C-alpha positions as CSV (number, residue, x, y, z in Angstrom):
1,M,196.9,137.1,-2.6
2,E,196.7,134.4,-5.3
3,P,193.8,132.5,-5.9
4,A,195.0,129.4,-4.6
5,E,195.3,131.3,-0.9
6,A,191.8,131.8,-1.6
7,E,190.8,128.6,-2.3
8,F,192.7,127.6,0.3
9,L,190.3,129.4,2.7
10,A,187.2,128.4,0.7
11,E,188.5,124.7,1.6
12,Q,187.7,125.7,5.6
13,E,184.3,126.8,4.7
14,L,181.7,123.9,6.5
15,V,180.4,121.3,4.6
16,T,178.0,118.3,5.4
17,I,178.5,115.2,4.3
18,V,176.6,112.0,4.3
19,P,179.5,109.5,5.7
20,S,179.2,105.8,5.1
21,F,181.8,104.6,8.0
22,S,181.6,104.2,11.3
23,M,184.3,106.7,13.4
24,D,184.5,108.2,16.9
25,R,185.2,111.9,17.2
26,V,188.1,113.4,15.9
27,H,190.1,115.8,17.4
28,L,191.9,118.2,15.0
29,I,193.4,121.7,15.4
30,G,190.8,123.5,14.3
31,G,188.1,121.7,16.1
32,D,186.6,118.8,16.8
33,L,184.9,116.6,13.4
34,G,182.1,113.9,14.3
35,P,181.1,110.9,15.1
36,F,180.7,109.8,12.1
37,N,178.1,107.3,11.0
38,P,177.0,105.3,7.7
39,G,173.8,107.8,6.7
40,L,173.5,110.0,9.2
41,P,174.8,114.1,7.9
42,V,177.6,115.7,9.4
43,E,179.5,119.1,8.9
44,V,183.1,118.9,7.5
45,P,185.5,121.1,6.5
46,L,185.0,121.1,2.7
47,W,189.4,119.7,2.6
48,L,187.9,117.2,4.0
49,A,185.1,116.7,2.6
50,I,186.6,116.2,-0.7
51,N,189.0,113.8,0.8
52,L,186.5,111.6,1.9
53,K,184.4,111.6,-0.9
54,Q,188.1,110.8,-3.6
55,R,188.3,107.8,-1.2
56,Q,184.4,106.7,-2.0
57,K,183.6,107.5,2.4
58,C,181.5,110.0,2.1
59,R,178.5,111.8,-0.5
60,L,178.4,115.3,0.1
61,V,175.2,117.3,0.4
62,P,175.1,120.6,-1.8
63,P,174.7,124.0,0.6
64,E,171.3,125.3,0.0
65,W,172.4,127.8,-1.9
66,M,173.7,125.4,-5.0
67,D,170.1,125.4,-6.8
68,V,169.0,126.2,-10.1
69,E,166.0,128.1,-8.7
70,K,168.0,130.0,-5.6
71,L,171.1,130.8,-8.3
72,E,169.0,132.0,-11.2
73,E,167.6,134.3,-8.2
74,I,171.1,135.5,-6.9
75,R,171.8,135.6,-10.7
76,D,168.4,138.0,-11.8
77,Q,168.6,140.2,-8.6
78,E,172.7,140.4,-9.6
79,R,171.9,141.9,-12.8
80,K,168.7,143.9,-11.8
81,E,171.1,146.3,-8.6
82,D,173.6,149.0,-10.0
83,T,175.6,147.9,-6.2
84,F,177.0,144.8,-5.2
85,T,174.4,141.8,-3.7
86,P,175.6,140.0,-1.4
87,M,176.5,136.6,-2.5
88,P,175.4,133.3,-0.1
89,S,178.9,132.5,1.0
90,P,182.0,134.5,0.9
91,Y,183.5,131.9,-0.8
92,Y,180.2,131.1,-3.5
93,M,182.8,130.8,-6.7
94,E,185.5,128.5,-4.9
95,L,183.2,126.5,-3.2
96,T,181.3,126.3,-6.8
97,K,184.5,125.2,-8.7
98,L,185.9,122.7,-6.4
99,L,182.4,120.9,-5.2
100,L,181.3,120.2,-9.1
101,N,185.2,119.0,-9.3
102,Y,184.9,116.4,-7.0
103,A,181.6,115.9,-6.3
104,S,179.3,116.5,-9.3
105,D,177.9,113.1,-9.0
106,N,176.1,114.7,-5.7
107,I,174.6,117.6,-7.3
108,P,172.0,117.9,-9.4
109,K,171.9,119.6,-12.2
110,A,175.5,120.3,-11.9
111,D,175.7,121.8,-15.6
112,E,173.3,124.4,-15.1
113,I,174.7,125.6,-11.4
114,R,177.7,126.2,-13.4
115,T,176.6,128.3,-15.5
116,L,174.4,129.8,-13.7
117,V,177.2,130.9,-10.6
118,K,179.1,131.7,-13.8
119,D,177.2,134.0,-15.1
120,T,176.6,135.7,-12.1
121,W,180.6,136.0,-11.5
122,D,180.5,137.2,-15.1
123,T,178.3,140.2,-14.1
124,R,179.5,141.0,-11.2
125,M,183.3,141.0,-13.3
126,A,181.3,143.9,-15.5
127,K,180.2,145.8,-12.8
128,L,184.0,145.8,-11.0
129,R,185.4,147.0,-14.1
130,L,183.0,149.5,-15.1
131,S,183.1,150.6,-10.6
132,A,187.2,150.9,-11.6
133,D,187.2,152.7,-14.6
134,S,184.5,155.8,-12.9
135,F,186.7,155.6,-10.0
136,V,190.4,156.2,-12.0
137,R,188.3,158.9,-14.2
138,Q,186.7,160.8,-11.1
139,Q,190.2,160.1,-9.6
140,E,188.9,159.6,-6.5
141,A,191.2,158.8,-3.4
142,H,189.3,155.6,-2.0
143,A,186.1,153.0,-2.9
144,K,183.6,151.4,-0.8
145,L,183.9,148.0,-2.0
146,D,180.7,146.4,0.1
147,N,179.4,143.1,-0.8
148,L,182.8,141.6,-2.9
149,T,183.8,138.5,-2.2
150,L,187.5,138.0,-1.4
151,M,188.2,136.5,-4.8
152,E,186.7,139.4,-6.3
153,I,188.8,141.9,-4.5
154,N,191.5,139.2,-5.8
155,T,190.6,139.5,-9.2
156,I,190.8,143.5,-9.4
157,G,193.3,144.6,-6.6
158,T,196.6,144.9,-8.5
159,F,194.8,146.5,-10.9
160,L,193.2,149.3,-8.5
161,T,196.8,149.7,-6.7
162,Q,198.6,149.7,-10.4
163,A,196.0,152.7,-11.1
164,L,196.2,154.3,-7.5
165,D,200.1,154.0,-7.4
166,H,199.9,156.1,-11.0
167,M,197.2,158.7,-10.1
168,Y,199.6,159.6,-6.9
169,K,202.6,160.0,-9.4
170,L,200.7,162.2,-11.5
171,R,199.3,164.2,-8.7
172,T,202.5,164.6,-7.4
173,N,204.3,165.9,-10.8
174,L,201.1,168.0,-11.5
175,Q,201.7,170.1,-8.6
176,P,203.6,173.6,-8.6
177,A,206.8,173.0,-7.1
178,H,207.3,174.5,-3.9
179,S,210.0,177.6,-3.6
180,S,213.2,175.7,-1.6
181,Q,215.3,178.2,0.3
182,S,218.2,177.5,1.1
183,Q,219.1,178.1,5.6
184,D,223.0,179.3,6.0
185,F,224.1,177.4,8.6
């Protein structure tokens, strides 16, 4: 899976907006949205929120977890634990990138939030590299990937599959050859 595909999936996540227009309920394949009333918060998929924001039709409300204090706690917890801790959203990295790119004016302390999410990402990537290294060195056959997000799995996935393939080839070449007996028909 490409990072763009993970981002596409993240765009289906619901976010809260405060519209500056009126519109009745909208019926889409993915479900009904609205009604939209000026000043009244409503949940919509991220793709629609970004579209409305670009057309200056709404103000985005950052997700509850997109707060400096909460992100500092998440970062510090991730640094303390040896294992991966649960993230506030399965698409925390993609949501942060999209929201900060398109609606940073609606997010208080946007630069600090960007730094905290990047620090958390870097910590998790370092853990992932160490885990993958240990996995390969110990010649494990399977791994437990609890609390990893799709983007994180996507980042290390190609490396791990190639490493497993090479390990398999090495193992099969090192096994003693079975003596093959011919059969007469």
